[in-house]
C-alpha positions in Angstrom: 13.1 -21.8 42.9 11.8 -19.9 39.8 9.1 -17.3 40.5 6.0 -16.7 38.5 5.5 -13.6 36.3 2.0 -12.8 35.3 1.0 -10.8 32.2 -2.2 -9.6 30.5 -3.4 -11.9 27.7 -3.4 -8.8 25.4 0.4 -8.7 25.7 0.5 -12.3 24.6 -1.6 -11.6 21.5 0.7 -8.6 20.7 3.8 -10.8 21.0 2.3 -13.5 18.8 1.3 -10.9 16.1 4.7 -9.2 16.3 6.7 -12.4 16.0 4.4 -13.5 13.1 5.4 -10.2 11.3 9.1 -11.1 11.8 10.0 -8.6 14.5 13.1 -9.7 16.4 12.5 -11.0 20.0 15.1 -8.6 21.3 13.3 -5.6 19.7 10.1 -6.8 21.5 12.0 -7.0 24.8 13.2 -3.4 24.2 9.7 -2.2 23.6 8.4 -3.8 26.8 11.3 -2.3 28.8 10.4 1.2 27.3 6.8 0.7 28.5 7.9 0.1 32.0 8.2 -3.7 32.3 11.1 -5.1 34.4 13.9 -6.2 32.1 14.2 -9.7 33.5 10.4 -10.2 33.3 10.3 -8.9 29.7 13.1 -11.2 28.7 11.5 -14.2 30.4 8.2 -13.7 28.7 9.6 -13.2 25.2 12.0 -16.2 25.7 9.0 -18.3 26.7 7.0 -17.3 23.6 10.0 -18.0 21.3 10.6 -21.3 23.0 7.0 -22.4 22.6 6.9 -21.4 19.0 10.2 -23.1 18.3 8.9 -26.3 19.8 5.5 -25.9 18.1 3.7 -25.9 21.4 1.0 -23.5 22.7 2.3 -20.2 23.9 1.8 -19.1 27.5 -1.6 -17.5 28.2 -1.0 -15.2 31.2 2.2 -16.3 33.1 5.7 -17.6 32.7 8.4 -18.7 35.2 11.2 -16.3 35.9 14.5 -18.1 36.1 16.8 -17.4 39.1 19.6 -15.0 38.6 22.6 -16.6 36.9 20.6 -19.6 35.7 21.8 -20.9 32.4 19.7 -22.8 29.9 22.6 -24.4 28.0 25.8 -26.4 28.8 28.7 -25.4 26.7 29.6 -27.8 23.8 33.0 -26.0 23.4 35.7 -27.9 25.3 37.1 -26.3 28.5 40.6 -24.9 28.9 42.8 -22.2 27.4 43.9 -24.4 24.5 41.8 -26.8 22.5 43.2 -29.6 20.3 41.0 -29.9 17.2 42.0 -32.3 14.4 45.7 -31.7 14.8 45.6 -28.0 15.4 46.0 -26.2 18.8 43.5 -23.4 19.1 44.0 -20.7 21.7 41.1 -19.5 23.8 41.7 -15.8 24.5 38.5 -15.3 26.4 35.2 -17.1 27.1 31.9 -16.7 28.9 29.6 -19.3 30.2 26.2 -17.6 30.1 25.7 -17.1 27.2 28.3 -19.5 25.8 30.9 -17.4 24.0 34.6 -17.6 23.1 37.2 -15.5 21.3 39.7 -17.9 19.6 43.1 -17.7 18.0 45.0 -19.9 15.6 41.8 -21.3 14.1 43.2 -20.9 10.6 46.7 -20.1 9.3 47.6 -17.4 6.8 47.8 -19.8 3.9 44.5 -21.3 4.7 42.9 -17.9 4.8 44.5 -17.0 1.4 43.2 -20.2 -0.2 39.7 -19.7 1.2 39.5 -16.2 -0.2 40.8 -17.2 -3.6 38.5 -20.2 -3.9 35.5 -18.1 -2.9 36.2 -15.0 -4.9 34.9 -16.1 -8.4 31.7 -17.6 -6.8 30.6 -14.5 -4.8 27.1 -13.1 -5.2 25.3 -10.3 -3.5 24.4 -11.6 0.0 20.7 -12.3 0.8 18.7 -12.7 4.0 15.7 -14.8 4.7 12.4 -13.0 4.6 10.8 -13.9 8.0 7.3 -14.1 6.6 7.9 -16.0 3.3 11.2 -17.9 4.0 12.5 -16.7 0.6 16.1 -15.4 0.2 15.9 -11.7 -0.6 18.5 -9.0 -1.3 18.3 -6.3 1.4 20.1 -3.2 2.4 20.3 -4.7 5.9 23.1 -6.9 4.6 25.5 -5.3 2.1 28.1 -8.0 1.8 28.9 -10.6 -0.9 28.9 -14.3 -0.2 29.0 -17.9 -1.3 28.7 -21.4 0.1 31.0 -24.4 -0.2 29.4 -27.8 -0.2 30.3 -29.9 2.9 33.7 -31.5 2.3 33.5 -30.6 -1.4 37.3 -31.0 -1.8 40.2 -32.2 0.3 41.0 -28.7 1.5 37.4 -27.8 2.5 37.1 -31.3 4.2 40.1 -30.5 6.3 38.6 -27.3 7.5 35.2 -29.0 8.1 36.9 -31.7 10.3 38.7 -29.1 12.3 35.6 -27.0 13.0 33.6 -30.1 13.8 36.2 -31.1 16.4 36.3 -27.6 17.8 32.5 -27.3 18.1 32.2 -30.8 19.4 29.5 -31.9 17.0 29.7 -34.4 14.1 30.9 -33.1 10.7 27.5 -34.1 9.2 25.7 -31.6 11.6 27.5 -28.7 9.9 26.2 -26.6 7.1 28.6 -25.9 4.3 31.2 -23.2 5.0 30.0 -19.7 4.0 32.6 -17.1 2.9 31.5 -13.4 3.1 33.2 -10.4 1.7 32.5 -6.9 3.1 33.9 -4.1 0.9 34.5 -0.7 2.3 31.4 0.6 4.0 29.6 -2.8 4.0 27.9 -4.2 7.1 25.1 -6.3 8.4 22.3 -5.2 10.8 21.6 -7.1 14.1 20.2 -10.5 13.5 19.9 -14.1 14.9 21.5 -17.1 13.3 19.0 -19.5 14.7 15.9 -20.1 12.7 12.6 -18.5 13.7 9.6 -20.7 12.8 7.7 -17.8 11.3 7.6 -19.3 7.8 7.2 -22.7 6.2 10.8 -22.8 4.9 12.3 -22.4 8.4 9.8 -24.9 9.9 10.7 -27.5 7.3 14.4 -26.9 7.8 14.1 -27.3 11.5 12.1 -30.5 11.0 14.8 -31.9 8.7 17.9 -31.0 10.6 17.0 -29.5 13.9 17.8 -26.0 15.0 21.1 -24.2 14.5 22.9 -24.5 17.8 26.2 -22.6 17.3 28.1 -20.2 15.1 31.8 -19.9 14.4 33.0 -16.8 12.4 36.7 -16.9 11.5 38.4 -13.8 10.1 40.4 -14.3 6.9 42.2 -10.9 6.9 43.1 -8.1 9.2 40.7 -5.2 8.9 42.4 -1.8 9.5 39.3 -0.1 10.9 35.7 -1.2 11.5 34.2 -4.5 10.8 33.8 -5.7 14.3 31.4 -8.5 15.2 29.1 -6.7 17.6 26.7 -8.2 20.2 24.5 -5.2 21.0 22.5 -6.9 23.8 25.6 -8.0 25.6 27.8 -5.0 24.9 30.6 -7.1 23.3 32.6 -6.5 20.1 35.2 -8.7 18.5 37.9 -7.2 16.3 38.5 -9.0 12.9 42.1 -10.3 12.9 43.3 -12.9 10.5 43.1 -16.5 11.7 41.1 -15.6 14.8 37.5 -16.4 15.4 34.4 -15.7 17.5 32.3 -18.7 18.6 28.9 -18.5 20.3 26.1 -20.9 21.2 22.4 -20.1 21.3 20.3 -23.4 21.5 20.3 -25.9 24.3 19.6 -29.6 24.2 15.8 -28.9 24.7 15.8 -26.7 21.6 15.4 -23.4 23.6 17.1 -20.5 21.8 18.9 -17.5 23.4 18.0 -14.0 22.0 21.1 -12.6 23.6 23.0 -14.0 20.6 21.8 -11.1 18.5 24.8 -9.9 16.6 25.8 -7.7 13.7 28.8 -6.8 11.5 29.9 -3.1 12.0 30.6 -1.1 8.9 34.1 -1.5 7.4 35.6 2.0 7.6 39.0 1.2 6.2 40.1 -1.7 3.9 37.8 -4.7 3.4 36.7 -7.7 5.5 36.7 -11.5 4.7 35.2 -14.1 7.0 34.2 -17.8 6.9 31.2 -18.9 8.9 30.3 -22.4 10.1 26.8 -23.1 11.5 26.1 -26.3 13.3 22.7 -28.1 13.7 21.2 -30.4 16.3 21.2 -33.3 13.7 22.6 -34.1 10.4 22.2 -31.2 8.0 19.8 -31.9 5.1 19.3 -29.1 2.7 16.1 -28.3 0.9 15.5 -30.6 -2.1 18.0 -33.2 -0.9 
């Protein structure tokens, strides 16, 4: 059975204020650890606050339940096995984890598909932005130094083929997917640790969650071999995935109840030799409806 962890109401107020300011949940866990709180207790308290805010329910007042060791809040959507058949393609599973759900995949894209994606994206690239956690506005920041663009969902036959494959692989309807995003990281470019799920700290994110549900999973496929650097890094978990053409990293962070997993914190390490191209697919709980649709 889960045990109860009690905390001072002052801690709850500090957490609420910190999350309102856009501080990452994992950073707050780190601060609580530094102040002497048990790591599992700190994680459980922060998770409970993020979960309550995500579901727009009252946050805990002075206690939360501490899950048993090894308890997982999400069942994997990714199909089991070492090879997954997805819309006519056999994808290799090099490694996987169950808690949190994670997989390193091979043969997601072939060399020609990678080349076409890069060439189609190149003339549409713009300096990448991130969402300001307080305003919900897209802003240019030195926390993300890549260039990017979005394809519309199934905007042509080639993109539709990739969308179908990734839908089958992630085991969610095509309509639940956001449009493919291609990112280009020149020499020295990187992105700082961040979450892909939407924090309800601003009106834009709350409205997006209301329209389409939370993001539930991410697939990042690598479009070229990077000679050095550019790994996808999960600092909380101590994992790093090397960018090799056609391979991908897949991870889930939202369960059926809408609870999100801050262990999905990830970053792109600086490219120290060459350049890096990736394509990203985010999946939602429901049909994706963009703002203004």
